[in-house]
NUVEX-248215 format. One line per 4 residues: their letters; for each residue x, y, z of N, C-alpha, C. Coordinates in nm, 4 decimals. Each point is the difference from the previous one (the first is absolute). Layout:
N
A = X/Y/Z/X/Y/Z/X/Y/Z; ...
end
This chain:
249
XXXX = 0.0845/-0.1193/0.0000/-0.0845/0.1193/0.0000/0.0884/0.1249/0.0000; -0.0274/0.0935/-0.0897/0.0779/0.1232/-0.0097/-0.0316/0.0927/0.1164; 0.1023/0.0519/0.0607/-0.0195/0.0901/0.1124/-0.0536/0.1341/-0.0491; -0.1041/0.0556/0.0651/-0.0539/0.1297/-0.0432/0.1046/0.1101/0.0090
XXXX = -0.0098/0.0969/-0.0906/0.0945/0.1114/0.0009/-0.0314/0.0993/0.1106; -0.1269/0.0060/0.0415/-0.0425/0.0935/0.1041/-0.0731/-0.0786/0.1083; 0.0495/0.0084/0.1211/-0.0600/-0.0742/0.1111/-0.0187/0.0940/0.1184; -0.0892/-0.0370/0.0903/-0.0256/0.0776/0.1213/0.0004/-0.0938/0.1197
XXXX = 0.0704/0.0394/0.1050/-0.0075/-0.0672/0.1296/-0.0860/0.0875/0.0912; -0.1086/-0.0519/0.0494/-0.0890/0.0796/0.0847/0.0570/0.0218/0.1399; 0.0933/-0.0864/0.0408/0.0729/0.0182/0.1261/0.1440/-0.0448/-0.0225; 0.0930/0.0427/0.0847/0.1400/-0.0412/-0.0158/0.0228/-0.1501/0.0151
XXXX = -0.0939/-0.0706/0.0613/0.0162/-0.1446/0.0161/0.0056/-0.0725/-0.1341; -0.0520/0.0628/-0.1047/-0.0082/-0.0623/-0.1313/0.1239/0.0249/-0.0849; 0.0955/0.0762/0.0503/0.1176/0.0347/-0.0793/0.0817/-0.1246/-0.0332; 0.0355/-0.0110/-0.1279/0.0913/-0.1043/-0.0451/0.1088/0.0630/-0.0835
XXXX = 0.0878/-0.0800/-0.0589/0.1050/0.0549/-0.0860/-0.0591/0.0874/-0.1100; 0.0604/0.1156/-0.0241/-0.0528/0.0946/-0.0980/0.1129/0.0793/-0.0624; -0.0214/0.0406/-0.1233/0.0966/0.0880/-0.0659/-0.0079/0.1402/0.0594; -0.1213/0.0532/0.0026/-0.0228/0.1345/0.0518/-0.1208/-0.0025/0.0922
XXXX = 0.0143/0.0550/0.1188/-0.1112/0.0121/0.0935/-0.0258/0.1479/0.0270; -0.1254/0.0390/-0.0092/-0.0416/0.1343/0.0390/-0.0757/-0.0131/0.1309; 0.0566/0.0512/0.1081/-0.0638/-0.0098/0.1312/-0.0879/0.1223/0.0218; -0.1252/-0.0263/0.0399/-0.0994/0.1054/0.0181/-0.0543/-0.0047/0.1418
XXXX = 0.0082/0.1118/0.0701/-0.0663/0.0178/0.1298/-0.0483/0.1448/0.0038; -0.1136/0.0226/-0.0612/-0.0482/0.1358/-0.0241/-0.0214/0.0761/0.1302; -0.0598/-0.0655/0.0989/-0.0256/0.0616/0.1301/0.0794/-0.0740/0.1090; 0.1398/0.0249/0.0188/0.0580/0.1183/-0.0558/0.1471/-0.0148/-0.0350
XXXX = 0.0592/-0.1162/0.0209/0.1459/-0.0093/-0.0024/0.0625/0.0400/-0.1330; -0.0511/-0.0527/-0.1126/0.0645/0.0353/-0.1263/-0.0247/0.1465/-0.0353; -0.1124/0.0556/0.0428/-0.0245/0.1435/-0.0191/0.0982/0.0821/0.0829; 0.0277/-0.0445/0.1210/0.0968/0.0685/0.0867/0.1402/-0.0055/-0.0595
XXXX = 0.0376/-0.1142/-0.0560/0.1330/-0.0129/-0.0601/0.0164/0.0949/-0.1180; -0.0978/0.0011/-0.0895/0.0069/0.0887/-0.1163/0.0074/0.1457/0.0449; -0.0817/0.0358/0.0994/-0.0015/0.1374/0.0483/0.1309/0.0360/0.0690; 0.0592/-0.0942/0.0724/0.1271/0.0264/0.0691/0.1111/0.0303/-0.0999
XXXX = 0.0078/-0.0767/-0.1066/0.1027/0.0249/-0.1015/-0.0253/0.1333/-0.0693; -0.1263/0.0324/-0.0228/-0.0330/0.1292/-0.0609/0.0327/0.1153/0.0937; -0.0078/-0.0250/0.1313/0.0272/0.1051/0.0986/0.1493/0.0242/0.0210; 0.0846/-0.0871/-0.0538/0.1432/0.0233/0.0107/0.0811/-0.1089/0.0655
XXXX = -0.0651/-0.1031/0.0543/0.0760/-0.1122/0.0542/0.0617/-0.0781/-0.1163; 0.1317/-0.0157/-0.0024/0.0606/-0.0768/-0.1091/-0.0348/-0.1490/0.0039; -0.0250/-0.0511/0.1210/-0.0234/-0.1429/0.0163/-0.1049/-0.0245/0.1085; -0.0679/-0.1141/-0.0135/-0.0908/-0.0485/0.1034/0.0405/-0.1427/0.0335
XXXX = 0.0174/-0.0270/0.1298/0.0301/-0.1350/0.0458/-0.1292/-0.0638/0.0490; -0.0518/-0.0953/-0.0760/-0.1260/-0.0667/0.0342/0.0296/-0.1218/0.0865; -0.0598/-0.0029/0.1174/0.0351/-0.1011/0.0999/-0.1108/-0.1023/0.0190; 0.0424/-0.1218/0.0291/-0.0953/-0.1072/0.0245/-0.0709/0.0172/0.1335
XXXX = 0.0620/0.0706/0.0950/-0.0594/0.0134/0.1328/0.0391/0.1322/0.0633; -0.0743/0.0383/0.1030/0.0310/0.1200/0.0769/0.1345/-0.0155/0.0697; 0.0275/-0.1200/0.0510/0.1275/-0.0235/0.0683/0.1177/0.0219/-0.0941; -0.0131/-0.0445/-0.1243/0.1063/0.0211/-0.0983/0.0215/0.1484/-0.0251
XXXX = -0.1093/0.0749/-0.0093/0.0109/0.1446/-0.0215/0.0710/0.0677/0.1169; -0.0334/-0.0405/0.1212/0.0664/0.0603/0.1175/0.1500/-0.0268/-0.0020; 0.0390/-0.1177/-0.0463/0.1427/-0.0334/-0.0068/0.0746/0.0897/-0.0986; -0.0724/0.0579/-0.0955/0.0617/0.0853/-0.1010/0.0009/0.1477/0.0393
XXXX = -0.0523/0.0312/0.1166/-0.0022/0.1402/0.0427/0.1430/0.0545/0.0069; 0.0184/0.1219/-0.0526/0.1325/0.0612/0.0011/-0.0038/0.1375/-0.0615; 0.1119/0.0721/0.0022/0.0055/0.1352/-0.0568/-0.0417/0.0004/-0.1467; -0.0814/0.0970/-0.0356/-0.0428/0.0132/-0.1390/-0.1155/-0.0889/-0.0386
XXXX = -0.0500/-0.0777/0.0946/-0.1107/-0.0899/-0.0293/-0.1251/0.0420/0.0772; -0.1124/-0.0036/-0.0695/-0.1290/0.0322/0.0590/-0.0834/-0.1273/0.0028; -0.0463/-0.0399/0.1173/-0.0821/-0.1204/0.0122/-0.1467/0.0343/-0.0203; -0.0651/-0.0784/-0.0853/-0.1413/0.0193/-0.0289/-0.0691/-0.1353/-0.0016
XXXX = -0.1241/-0.0033/0.0452/-0.0718/-0.1260/-0.0044/-0.1205/-0.0025/0.0898; -0.0710/-0.1115/-0.0075/-0.1232/-0.0138/0.0778/-0.0191/-0.1443/0.0430; -0.0844/-0.0142/0.1009/-0.0563/-0.1278/0.0387/-0.1475/0.0252/0.0276; -0.0850/-0.0853/-0.0598/-0.1450/0.0181/0.0114/-0.0407/0.1385/-0.0472
XXXX = 0.0679/0.0494/-0.1030/-0.0328/0.1256/-0.0678/0.0442/0.1244/0.0760; 0.0616/-0.0160/0.1160/0.0391/0.1135/0.0840/0.1528/0.0071/0.0073; 0.0534/0.1214/0.0004/0.1445/0.0200/0.0052/0.0632/-0.0739/0.1167; 0.1129/-0.0661/-0.0258/0.0779/-0.0631/0.1073/0.0493/0.1114/0.0925
XXXX = -0.0248/-0.0096/0.1308/0.0224/0.1129/0.0917/0.1389/0.0629/-0.0055; 0.1057/-0.0791/-0.0157/0.1343/0.0577/0.0026/0.0540/0.0308/-0.1398; -0.0856/-0.0067/-0.1015/0.0403/0.0353/-0.1360/-0.0307/0.1470/-0.0270; 0.0818/0.0626/-0.0836/-0.0203/0.1425/-0.0298/-0.1250/0.0244/-0.0831
XXXX = -0.0325/-0.0931/-0.0893/-0.1157/0.0154/-0.0884/-0.0820/-0.1277/-0.0008; -0.1269/0.0148/-0.0357/-0.0825/-0.1173/-0.0250/0.0171/-0.0442/-0.1442; -0.0870/-0.0893/-0.0433/-0.0002/-0.0460/-0.1385/-0.0942/0.0910/-0.0778; 0.0408/0.1252/-0.0186/-0.0888/0.1020/-0.0545/0.0680/0.0806/-0.1091
XXXX = -0.0475/-0.0100/-0.1244/0.0571/0.0846/-0.1052/-0.0233/0.1481/0.0243; -0.1103/0.0341/0.0644/-0.0263/0.1410/0.0319/0.1059/0.0524/0.0961; 0.0301/-0.0761/0.1051/0.1009/0.0430/0.0974/0.1373/0.0111/-0.0649; 0.0340/-0.0955/-0.0857/0.1297/0.0039/-0.0676/0.0108/0.1230/-0.0888
XXXX = -0.1090/0.0340/-0.0669/0.0012/0.1132/-0.0926/0.0002/0.1343/0.0705; -0.0653/0.0087/0.1162/-0.0196/0.1300/0.0645/0.0976/0.0285/0.1134; 0.0652/-0.1024/0.0523/0.0924/0.0211/0.1117/0.1403/0.0370/-0.0445; 0.0244/-0.0023/-0.1294/0.1316/0.0362/-0.0498/0.0955/-0.1181/0.0004
XXXX = 0.1101/0.0158/-0.0693/0.0995/-0.1058/-0.0129/0.1051/0.0180/0.1094; 0.0099/-0.0975/0.0906/0.0877/0.0138/0.1158/0.1041/-0.1100/0.0110; 0.0265/-0.0722/-0.1076/0.0988/-0.1059/0.0082/0.0392/-0.0504/-0.1370; 0.1040/-0.0815/-0.0026/0.0460/-0.0592/-0.1250/-0.0778/-0.1265/-0.0341
XXXX = -0.0553/-0.0643/0.1024/-0.0724/-0.1249/-0.0249/-0.1244/-0.0073/0.0879; -0.1088/-0.0478/-0.0585/-0.1197/-0.0308/0.0752/0.0004/-0.1500/0.0271; -0.0128/-0.0364/0.1253/-0.0066/-0.1409/0.0394/-0.1464/-0.0313/0.0279; -0.0592/-0.0875/-0.0808/-0.1442/-0.0220/0.0029/-0.0343/-0.1416/0.0446
XXXX = -0.0849/-0.0096/0.1023/-0.0491/-0.1294/0.0476/-0.1511/0.0078/0.0134; -0.0717/-0.0775/-0.0800/-0.1461/0.0022/0.0038/-0.0534/-0.1416/0.0182; -0.1276/-0.0088/0.0252/-0.0612/-0.1298/0.0258/-0.0005/-0.0887/-0.1238; -0.0292/0.0580/-0.1160/-0.0184/-0.0800/-0.1208/0.0966/0.0344/-0.1137
XXXX = 0.0150/0.1281/-0.0303/0.0724/0.0401/-0.1195/0.1485/-0.0289/0.0014; 0.0697/0.0423/0.1060/0.1461/-0.0209/0.0006/0.0368/-0.1490/0.0061; -0.0708/-0.0859/0.0756/0.0312/-0.1433/-0.0072/-0.0283/-0.0590/-0.1381; -0.1027/0.0515/-0.0694/-0.0298/-0.0495/-0.1347/0.1130/0.0334/-0.0959
XXXX = 0.0589/0.1178/0.0150/0.1120/0.0388/-0.0853/0.1203/-0.0903/0.0255; 0.0273/-0.0274/0.1264/0.1107/-0.0903/0.0336/-0.0244/-0.1389/-0.0580; -0.1235/-0.0492/0.0117/-0.0328/-0.1331/-0.0518/0.0128/-0.0050/-0.1521; -0.0495/0.1022/-0.0685/0.0083/0.0035/-0.1460/0.1443/0.0056/-0.0466
XXXX = 0.0844/0.0660/0.0774/0.1405/0.0139/-0.0368/0.0738/-0.1331/0.0023; -0.0518/-0.0939/0.0767/0.0613/-0.1329/0.0057/-0.0446/-0.0886/-0.1154; -0.1065/0.0415/-0.0701/-0.0571/-0.0852/-0.1041/0.0181/0.0535/-0.1412; 0.0135/0.1310/-0.0143/-0.0008/0.0611/-0.1329/0.1357/0.0578/-0.0375
XXXX = 0.0299/-0.0045/-0.1282/0.1251/0.0582/-0.0501/-0.0009/0.1511/0.0149; -0.1129/0.0628/-0.0234/-0.0151/0.1452/0.0100/-0.1256/0.0299/0.0792; 0.0086/0.0918/0.0961/-0.1158/0.0368/0.0818/-0.0233/0.1497/-0.0112; -0.1180/0.0352/-0.0462/-0.0409/0.1392/-0.0189/-0.1071/0.0336/0.1033
XXXX = 0.0016/0.1234/0.0484/-0.0970/0.0454/0.1001/-0.1074/0.0842/-0.0701; -0.1259/-0.0421/0.0129/-0.1067/0.0678/-0.0720/-0.1156/0.0435/0.0884; -0.0692/0.1028/-0.0443/-0.1204/0.0500/0.0660/-0.0716/0.0907/-0.1001; -0.1037/0.0659/0.0430/-0.0673/0.0938/-0.0901/0.0867/0.1219/-0.0281
XXXX = 0.0763/0.0446/0.0979/0.0799/0.1211/-0.0164/0.0967/-0.0088/-0.1178; 0.0499/-0.1199/-0.0292/0.0962/-0.0150/-0.1094/-0.0465/-0.1002/-0.1050; -0.1300/-0.0141/-0.0159/-0.0576/-0.1032/-0.0867/0.0542/0.0076/-0.1422; -0.0035/0.1171/-0.0609/0.0451/0.0124/-0.1388/0.1498/-0.0291/-0.0119
XXXX = 0.0782/0.0480/0.0947/0.1446/-0.0223/-0.0051/0.0328/-0.1487/0.0124; -0.0709/-0.0709/0.0866/0.0219/-0.1441/0.0136/-0.0324/-0.0714/-0.1302; -0.1116/0.0341/-0.0603/-0.0376/-0.0626/-0.1267/0.1065/0.0227/-0.1071; 0.0504/0.1217/-0.0087/0.1049/0.0293/-0.0971/0.1256/-0.0824/0.0273
XXXX = 0.0250/-0.0277/0.1271/0.1209/-0.0719/0.0403/-0.0070/-0.1487/-0.0297; -0.1202/-0.0581/-0.0007/-0.0116/-0.1459/-0.0121/-0.0594/-0.0462/-0.1324; -0.0358/0.0902/-0.0881/-0.0670/-0.0393/-0.1254/0.0835/-0.0957/-0.0842; 0.1305/0.0132/0.0031/0.0856/-0.0840/-0.0845/0.0327/-0.1345/0.0636
XXXX = -0.0424/-0.0217/0.1227/0.0268/-0.1273/0.0666/-0.0893/-0.1102/-0.0586; 0.0541/-0.1195/-0.0105/-0.0764/-0.1094/-0.0594/-0.0956/-0.0661/0.0985; 0.0272/0.0115/0.1290/-0.0874/-0.0593/0.1017/0.0005/0.0890/0.1241; -0.1190/0.0310/0.0481/-0.0145/0.0891/0.1152/-0.0950/-0.0643/0.1004
XXXX = 0.0408/-0.0016/0.1254/-0.0869/-0.0448/0.1091/-0.0274/0.1187/0.0913; -0.1263/0.0301/0.0208/-0.0385/0.1097/0.0879/-0.0360/-0.0593/0.1358; 0.0700/0.0453/0.1032/-0.0166/-0.0549/0.1350/-0.0772/0.0996/0.0856; -0.1196/-0.0384/0.0395/-0.0799/0.0824/0.0916/0.0425/-0.0314/0.1427
XXXX = 0.0317/0.1034/0.0769/0.0450/-0.0229/0.1373/-0.1119/-0.0509/0.0894; -0.1247/0.0422/-0.0301/-0.1124/-0.0460/0.0799/0.0018/0.0560/0.1410; -0.0901/-0.0530/0.0821/-0.0109/0.0436/0.1389/-0.0144/-0.1215/0.0901; 0.0986/-0.0225/0.0844/-0.0030/-0.1113/0.0955/-0.0259/-0.1341/-0.0688
XXXX = 0.0650/-0.0210/-0.1138/-0.0116/-0.1267/-0.0699/-0.1210/-0.0146/-0.0889; -0.0793/0.1043/-0.0124/-0.1212/-0.0043/-0.0839/0.0116/0.1046/-0.1101; -0.0685/-0.0216/-0.1147/0.0050/0.0991/-0.1083/-0.0547/0.1347/0.0454; 0.0569/0.1065/-0.0542/-0.0451/0.1360/0.0285/-0.0579/0.0596/-0.1285
XXXX = -0.1190/0.0547/0.0084/-0.0704/0.0509/-0.1170/0.0834/0.1005/-0.0785; 0.0624/0.0941/0.0712/0.0733/0.1059/-0.0697/0.1224/-0.0546/-0.0744; 0.0619/-0.1034/0.0534/0.1147/-0.0604/-0.0685/-0.0459/-0.0757/-0.1251; -0.1092/-0.0740/0.0126/-0.0532/-0.0731/-0.1157/-0.0430/0.0977/-0.1091
XXXX = -0.0568/0.1136/0.0401/-0.0388/0.1017/-0.0977/0.1207/0.0475/-0.0804; 0.1078/0.0376/0.0673/0.1181/0.0488/-0.0706/0.0634/-0.1117/-0.0831; 0.0005/-0.1212/0.0516/0.0495/-0.1128/-0.0794/-0.0800/-0.0125/-0.1293; -0.1307/0.0142/0.0105/-0.0851/-0.0087/-0.1179/0.0255/0.1114/-0.0992
XXXX = 0.0288/0.1185/0.0499/0.0342/0.1117/-0.0884/0.1284/-0.0311/-0.0777; 0.0975/-0.0581/0.0683/0.1251/-0.0371/-0.0663/-0.0243/-0.1097/-0.1035; -0.0767/-0.1002/0.0379/-0.0304/-0.1102/-0.0918/-0.0651/0.0524/-0.1278; -0.0956/0.0883/0.0159/-0.0747/0.0511/-0.1152/0.0892/0.0716/-0.1001
XXXX = 0.1115/0.0541/0.0464/0.0880/0.0782/-0.0872/0.1157/-0.0818/-0.0568; 0.0117/-0.1259/0.0412/0.1114/-0.0839/-0.0446/-0.0453/-0.0971/-0.1086; 0.0922/-0.0322/-0.0905/-0.0269/-0.0984/-0.1044/0.0368/-0.1384/0.0499; -0.0483/-0.1009/-0.0688/0.0368/-0.1374/0.0324/-0.1128/-0.0791/0.0627
XXXX = 0.0198/-0.1306/0.0082/-0.1005/-0.0873/0.0590/-0.0154/0.0296/0.1491; -0.1200/-0.0179/0.0504/-0.0305/0.0302/0.1394/-0.0374/-0.1266/0.0761; 0.0434/-0.0077/0.1233/-0.0459/-0.1081/0.0872/-0.1428/0.0286/0.0427; -0.0647/-0.0999/0.0579/-0.1349/0.0228/0.0512/-0.0001/0.1077/0.1075
XXXX = 0.1023/-0.0002/0.0859/0.0083/0.1017/0.1050/0.0118/0.1393/-0.0611; 0.0770/0.0111/-0.1087/0.0142/0.1289/-0.0665/-0.1339/0.0445/-0.0586; -0.0756/-0.0932/-0.0561/-0.1311/0.0337/-0.0553/-0.0968/0.0460/0.1094; 0.0071/-0.0654/0.1149/-0.0861/0.0421/0.1129/0.0345/0.1429/0.0407
XXXX = 0.1287/0.0291/0.0154/0.0415/0.1349/0.0394/-0.0446/0.1029/-0.1037; 0.0128/-0.0345/-0.1274/-0.0409/0.0932/-0.1057/-0.1492/0.0288/0.0080; -0.0804/-0.1016/0.0266/-0.1448/0.0192/0.0140/-0.0328/0.0883/0.1205; 0.0702/-0.0196/0.1096/-0.0218/0.0842/0.1184/0.0287/0.1452/-0.0347
XXXX = 0.1132/0.0238/-0.0640/0.0375/0.1376/-0.0340/-0.1002/0.0645/-0.0945; -0.0506/-0.0771/-0.0948/-0.0916/0.0566/-0.0994/-0.1347/0.0394/0.0587; -0.0273/-0.0474/0.1226/-0.1290/0.0324/0.0619/0.0006/0.1352/0.0703; 0.1160/0.0658/0.0045/0.0103/0.1301/0.0655/0.0356/0.1077/-0.1027
XXXX = -0.0801/0.1070/-0.0078/0.0253/0.1048/-0.0995/0.1166/0.0921/0.0361; 0.0362/0.0048/0.1278/0.1111/0.0859/0.0426/0.0682/-0.0627/0.1215; 0.1270/0.0369/0.0255/0.0802/-0.0744/0.0982/-0.0339/0.0234/0.1467; -0.0591/0.1116/0.0348/-0.0247/0.0269/0.1414/-0.1015/-0.0969/0.0601
XXXX = -0.0999/-0.0391/-0.0773/-0.1103/-0.0802/0.0532/0.0443/-0.1338/0.0597; 0.0822/-0.0808/-0.0696/0.0411/-0.1250/0.0644/0.0834/0.0203/0.1254; 0.0758/0.1076/0.0056/0.0789/0.0277/0.1207/-0.0930/0.0355/0.1159; -0.0994/0.0798/-0.0270/-0.0949/0.0401/0.1035/-0.0828/-0.1190/0.0477
XXXX = -0.0392/-0.0875/-0.0923/-0.0873/-0.1125/0.0336/0.0734/-0.1152/0.0684; 0.1312/0.0008/-0.0051/0.0773/-0.1134/0.0517/0.0022/-0.0049/0.1526; 0.0312/-0.1180/0.0529/0.0151/-0.0152/0.1450/0.1136/0.0874/0.0520; 0.1079/0.0083/-0.0764/0.1122/0.0833/0.0426/-0.0386/0.1475/0.0010
XXXX = -0.0810/0.0413/-0.0962/-0.0494/0.1369/0.0005/-0.0821/0.0286/0.1244; -0.0847/-0.0950/0.0372/-0.0811/0.0165/0.1212/0.0881/0.0085/0.1240; 0.1062/-0.0783/0.0034/0.0909/0.0023/0.1148/0.0738/0.1335/0.0100; 0.0380/0.0544/-0.1135/0.0666/0.1303/0.0006/-0.0950/0.1095/0.0485
XXXX = -0.1233/-0.0061/-0.0415/-0.0972/0.1001/0.0482/-0.0207/-0.0140/0.1500; -0.0052/-0.1229/0.0475/-0.0244/-0.0231/0.1428/0.1160/0.0474/0.0861; 0.1194/0.0068/-0.0571/0.1181/0.0426/0.0758/0.0403/0.1437/-0.0338; -0.0889/0.0744/-0.0630/0.0255/0.1412/-0.0275/0.1026/0.0265/-0.1084
XXXX = 0.0167/-0.0930/-0.0933/0.1014/0.0145/-0.1050/-0.0620/0.0057/-0.1397; -0.1191/0.0517/-0.0083/-0.0719/0.0062/-0.1282/0.0753/0.0762/-0.1088; 0.0767/0.1075/0.0313/0.0725/0.0687/-0.1079/0.0911/-0.0909/-0.0815; 0.0505/-0.1078/0.0611/0.0843/-0.0925/-0.0753/-0.0767/-0.0676/-0.1131
XXXX = -0.1293/-0.0221/0.0184/-0.0794/-0.0671/-0.1033/-0.0040/0.0855/-0.1263; -0.0341/0.1253/0.0160/-0.0066/0.0902/-0.1145/0.1360/0.0157/-0.0654; 0.1048/0.0090/0.0827/0.1351/0.0160/-0.0522/0.0393/-0.1205/-0.0850; -0.0285/-0.1183/0.0481/0.0382/-0.1229/-0.0698/-0.0823/-0.0244/-0.1260
XXXX = -0.1115/0.0692/-0.0142/-0.0867/-0.0177/-0.1173/0.0399/0.0897/-0.1165; 0.1030/0.0830/0.0173/0.0436/0.0898/-0.1080/0.0741/-0.0812/-0.1059; -0.0618/-0.0151/-0.1140/0.0540/-0.0882/-0.1029/0.1109/0.0664/-0.0813; 0.1142/-0.0692/-0.0106/0.1143/0.0430/-0.0822/0.0451/0.1416/0.0324
XXXX = -0.0006/0.0322/0.1297/0.0453/0.1324/0.0432/0.1519/0.0095/0.0044; 0.0676/-0.1139/0.0061/0.1460/-0.0019/0.0117/0.0597/-0.0922/-0.1072; 0.1175/0.0352/-0.0489/0.0624/-0.0756/-0.1077/0.1077/-0.0968/0.0444; 0.0102/-0.0261/0.1286/0.1047/-0.0888/0.0524/-0.0379/-0.1470/-0.0122
XXXX = 0.1002/-0.0818/-0.0250/-0.0200/-0.1449/-0.0006/0.1006/-0.0626/0.0965; -0.0361/-0.0146/0.1264/0.0924/-0.0630/0.0955/0.0225/-0.1470/-0.0352; 0.1228/-0.0449/0.0188/0.0338/-0.1404/-0.0215/0.0879/-0.0490/0.1136; -0.0119/-0.1274/0.0288/0.0869/-0.0618/0.0995/0.1387/-0.0162/-0.0606
XXXX = 0.0981/0.0552/0.0678/0.1393/-0.0079/-0.0459/0.0668/-0.1270/0.0494; -0.0265/-0.0373/0.1261/0.0582/-0.1203/0.0580/-0.0724/-0.0311/0.1295; 0.0196/-0.1204/0.0488/-0.0648/-0.0437/0.1240/0.0984/-0.0763/0.0860; -0.0265/0.0033/0.1306/0.0822/-0.0764/0.0923/-0.0654/-0.0031/0.1371
XXXX = -0.0143/-0.1178/0.0563/-0.0401/-0.0167/0.1396/-0.1270/0.0786/0.0353; -0.1043/-0.0163/-0.0814/-0.1282/0.0617/0.0313/-0.0125/0.1455/-0.0360; 0.0920/0.0520/-0.0832/-0.0062/0.1401/-0.0427/0.0153/0.0065/-0.1514; -0.0882/0.0759/-0.0646/0.0108/0.0255/-0.1432/0.0358/0.1461/-0.0201
XXXX = 0.1080/0.0236/-0.0698/0.0476/0.1352/-0.0270/-0.0653/0.0505/-0.1277; -0.0749/0.1099/0.0104/-0.0769/0.0532/-0.1126/0.0518/0.1376/-0.0381; 0.0219/0.0193/-0.1281/0.0397/0.1303/-0.0514/-0.0714/0.0281/-0.1302; -0.0039/0.1255/-0.0404/-0.0708/0.0363/-0.1226/0.0849/-0.0225/-0.1239
XXXX = 0.1311/0.0117/0.0136/0.0840/-0.0116/-0.1186/0.1231/-0.0873/0.0220; 0.0525/-0.0057/0.1216/0.1296/-0.0653/0.0235/-0.0189/-0.1484/0.0273; -0.0284/-0.0779/-0.1021/-0.0254/-0.1423/0.0176/0.1257/-0.0779/0.0347; 0.1180/0.0600/-0.0203/0.1245/-0.0714/0.0231/0.0476/0.0082/0.1446
XXXX = -0.0721/0.0686/0.0860/0.0433/0.0154/0.1386/0.0164/-0.1349/0.0688; 0.0960/-0.0079/0.0881/0.0295/-0.1238/0.0721/-0.0480/0.0096/0.1439; -0.0414/-0.1147/0.0553/-0.0401/-0.0035/0.1405/0.1205/0.0122/0.0929; 0.1213/-0.0110/-0.0522/0.1189/0.0050/0.0850/0.0087/0.1325/0.0747
XXXX = -0.0366/0.1097/-0.0686/0.0106/0.1289/0.0672/-0.1031/0.0113/0.1111; -0.1128/-0.0733/-0.0122/-0.1021/0.0047/0.1050/0.0546/-0.0620/0.1282; 0.0683/-0.1139/-0.0125/0.0595/-0.0633/0.1167/0.1013/0.0924/0.0675; 0.0816/0.0633/-0.0822/0.1034/0.0888/0.0524/-0.0626/0.1205/0.0697
XXXX = -0.1067/0.0528/-0.0604/-0.0659/0.1194/0.0548/-0.0639/-0.0307/0.1343; -0.0687/-0.1153/0.0077/-0.0758/-0.0336/0.1202/0.0889/-0.0561/0.1109; 0.1100/-0.0623/-0.0398/0.0889/-0.0563/0.1015/-0.0485/-0.1349/0.0520; -0.1273/-0.0075/0.0397/-0.0524/-0.1233/0.0572/-0.0841/-0.0765/-0.1003
X = -0.0040/0.0440/-0.1238/-0.0874/-0.0639/-0.0986/0.0500/-0.1399/-0.0354
end
């Protein structure tokens, strides 16, 4: 059986070997990463856990992340693209630890030759970056091991714009996306959207729904020990400097 050229994983548990993986966590990790690079951070260190992020604390690094949708108390920022955009650039690297998105990026990095970070904010730029690839797997970060509506929506938008044979999962995502006339509605209707409203973080929903507002295409440069190093252009960066910088890494 010929492998489909376009596939979708509704949760990171479904990730298998892939040529190119586009990791999507619209609310909010991949949106935060894109916004951080646009705000001036040269790199984002995506961590598998909060403990890993704490181990990377050091000069020039800003810790950001959440647990149960709320900022980790000893971190400088939450998992919020609005906060990253409005608080100014205060470090050389953003260290990000989230419940779903950053672990999904680490997991995809172990399975795929190339890992791209996608969301609505950079939708057009991501499409331009992957159009020439022969096989693309879109990985939805989901929420607590379950599919997330907003991630499936963006996956479907990507599927609809790509050529090639589609898996059944890709067809499902495309149908979901086609049922919404504009991007804000699935974000608002999602469980994650409801959780953000309940915790007073509704501005992030509107911010994350801005389609193709930024032209950055973050990619994983390298990975090591539960950390994926993400940059917008410097794909050749080595994890060796991260160990040296952190000392205890």
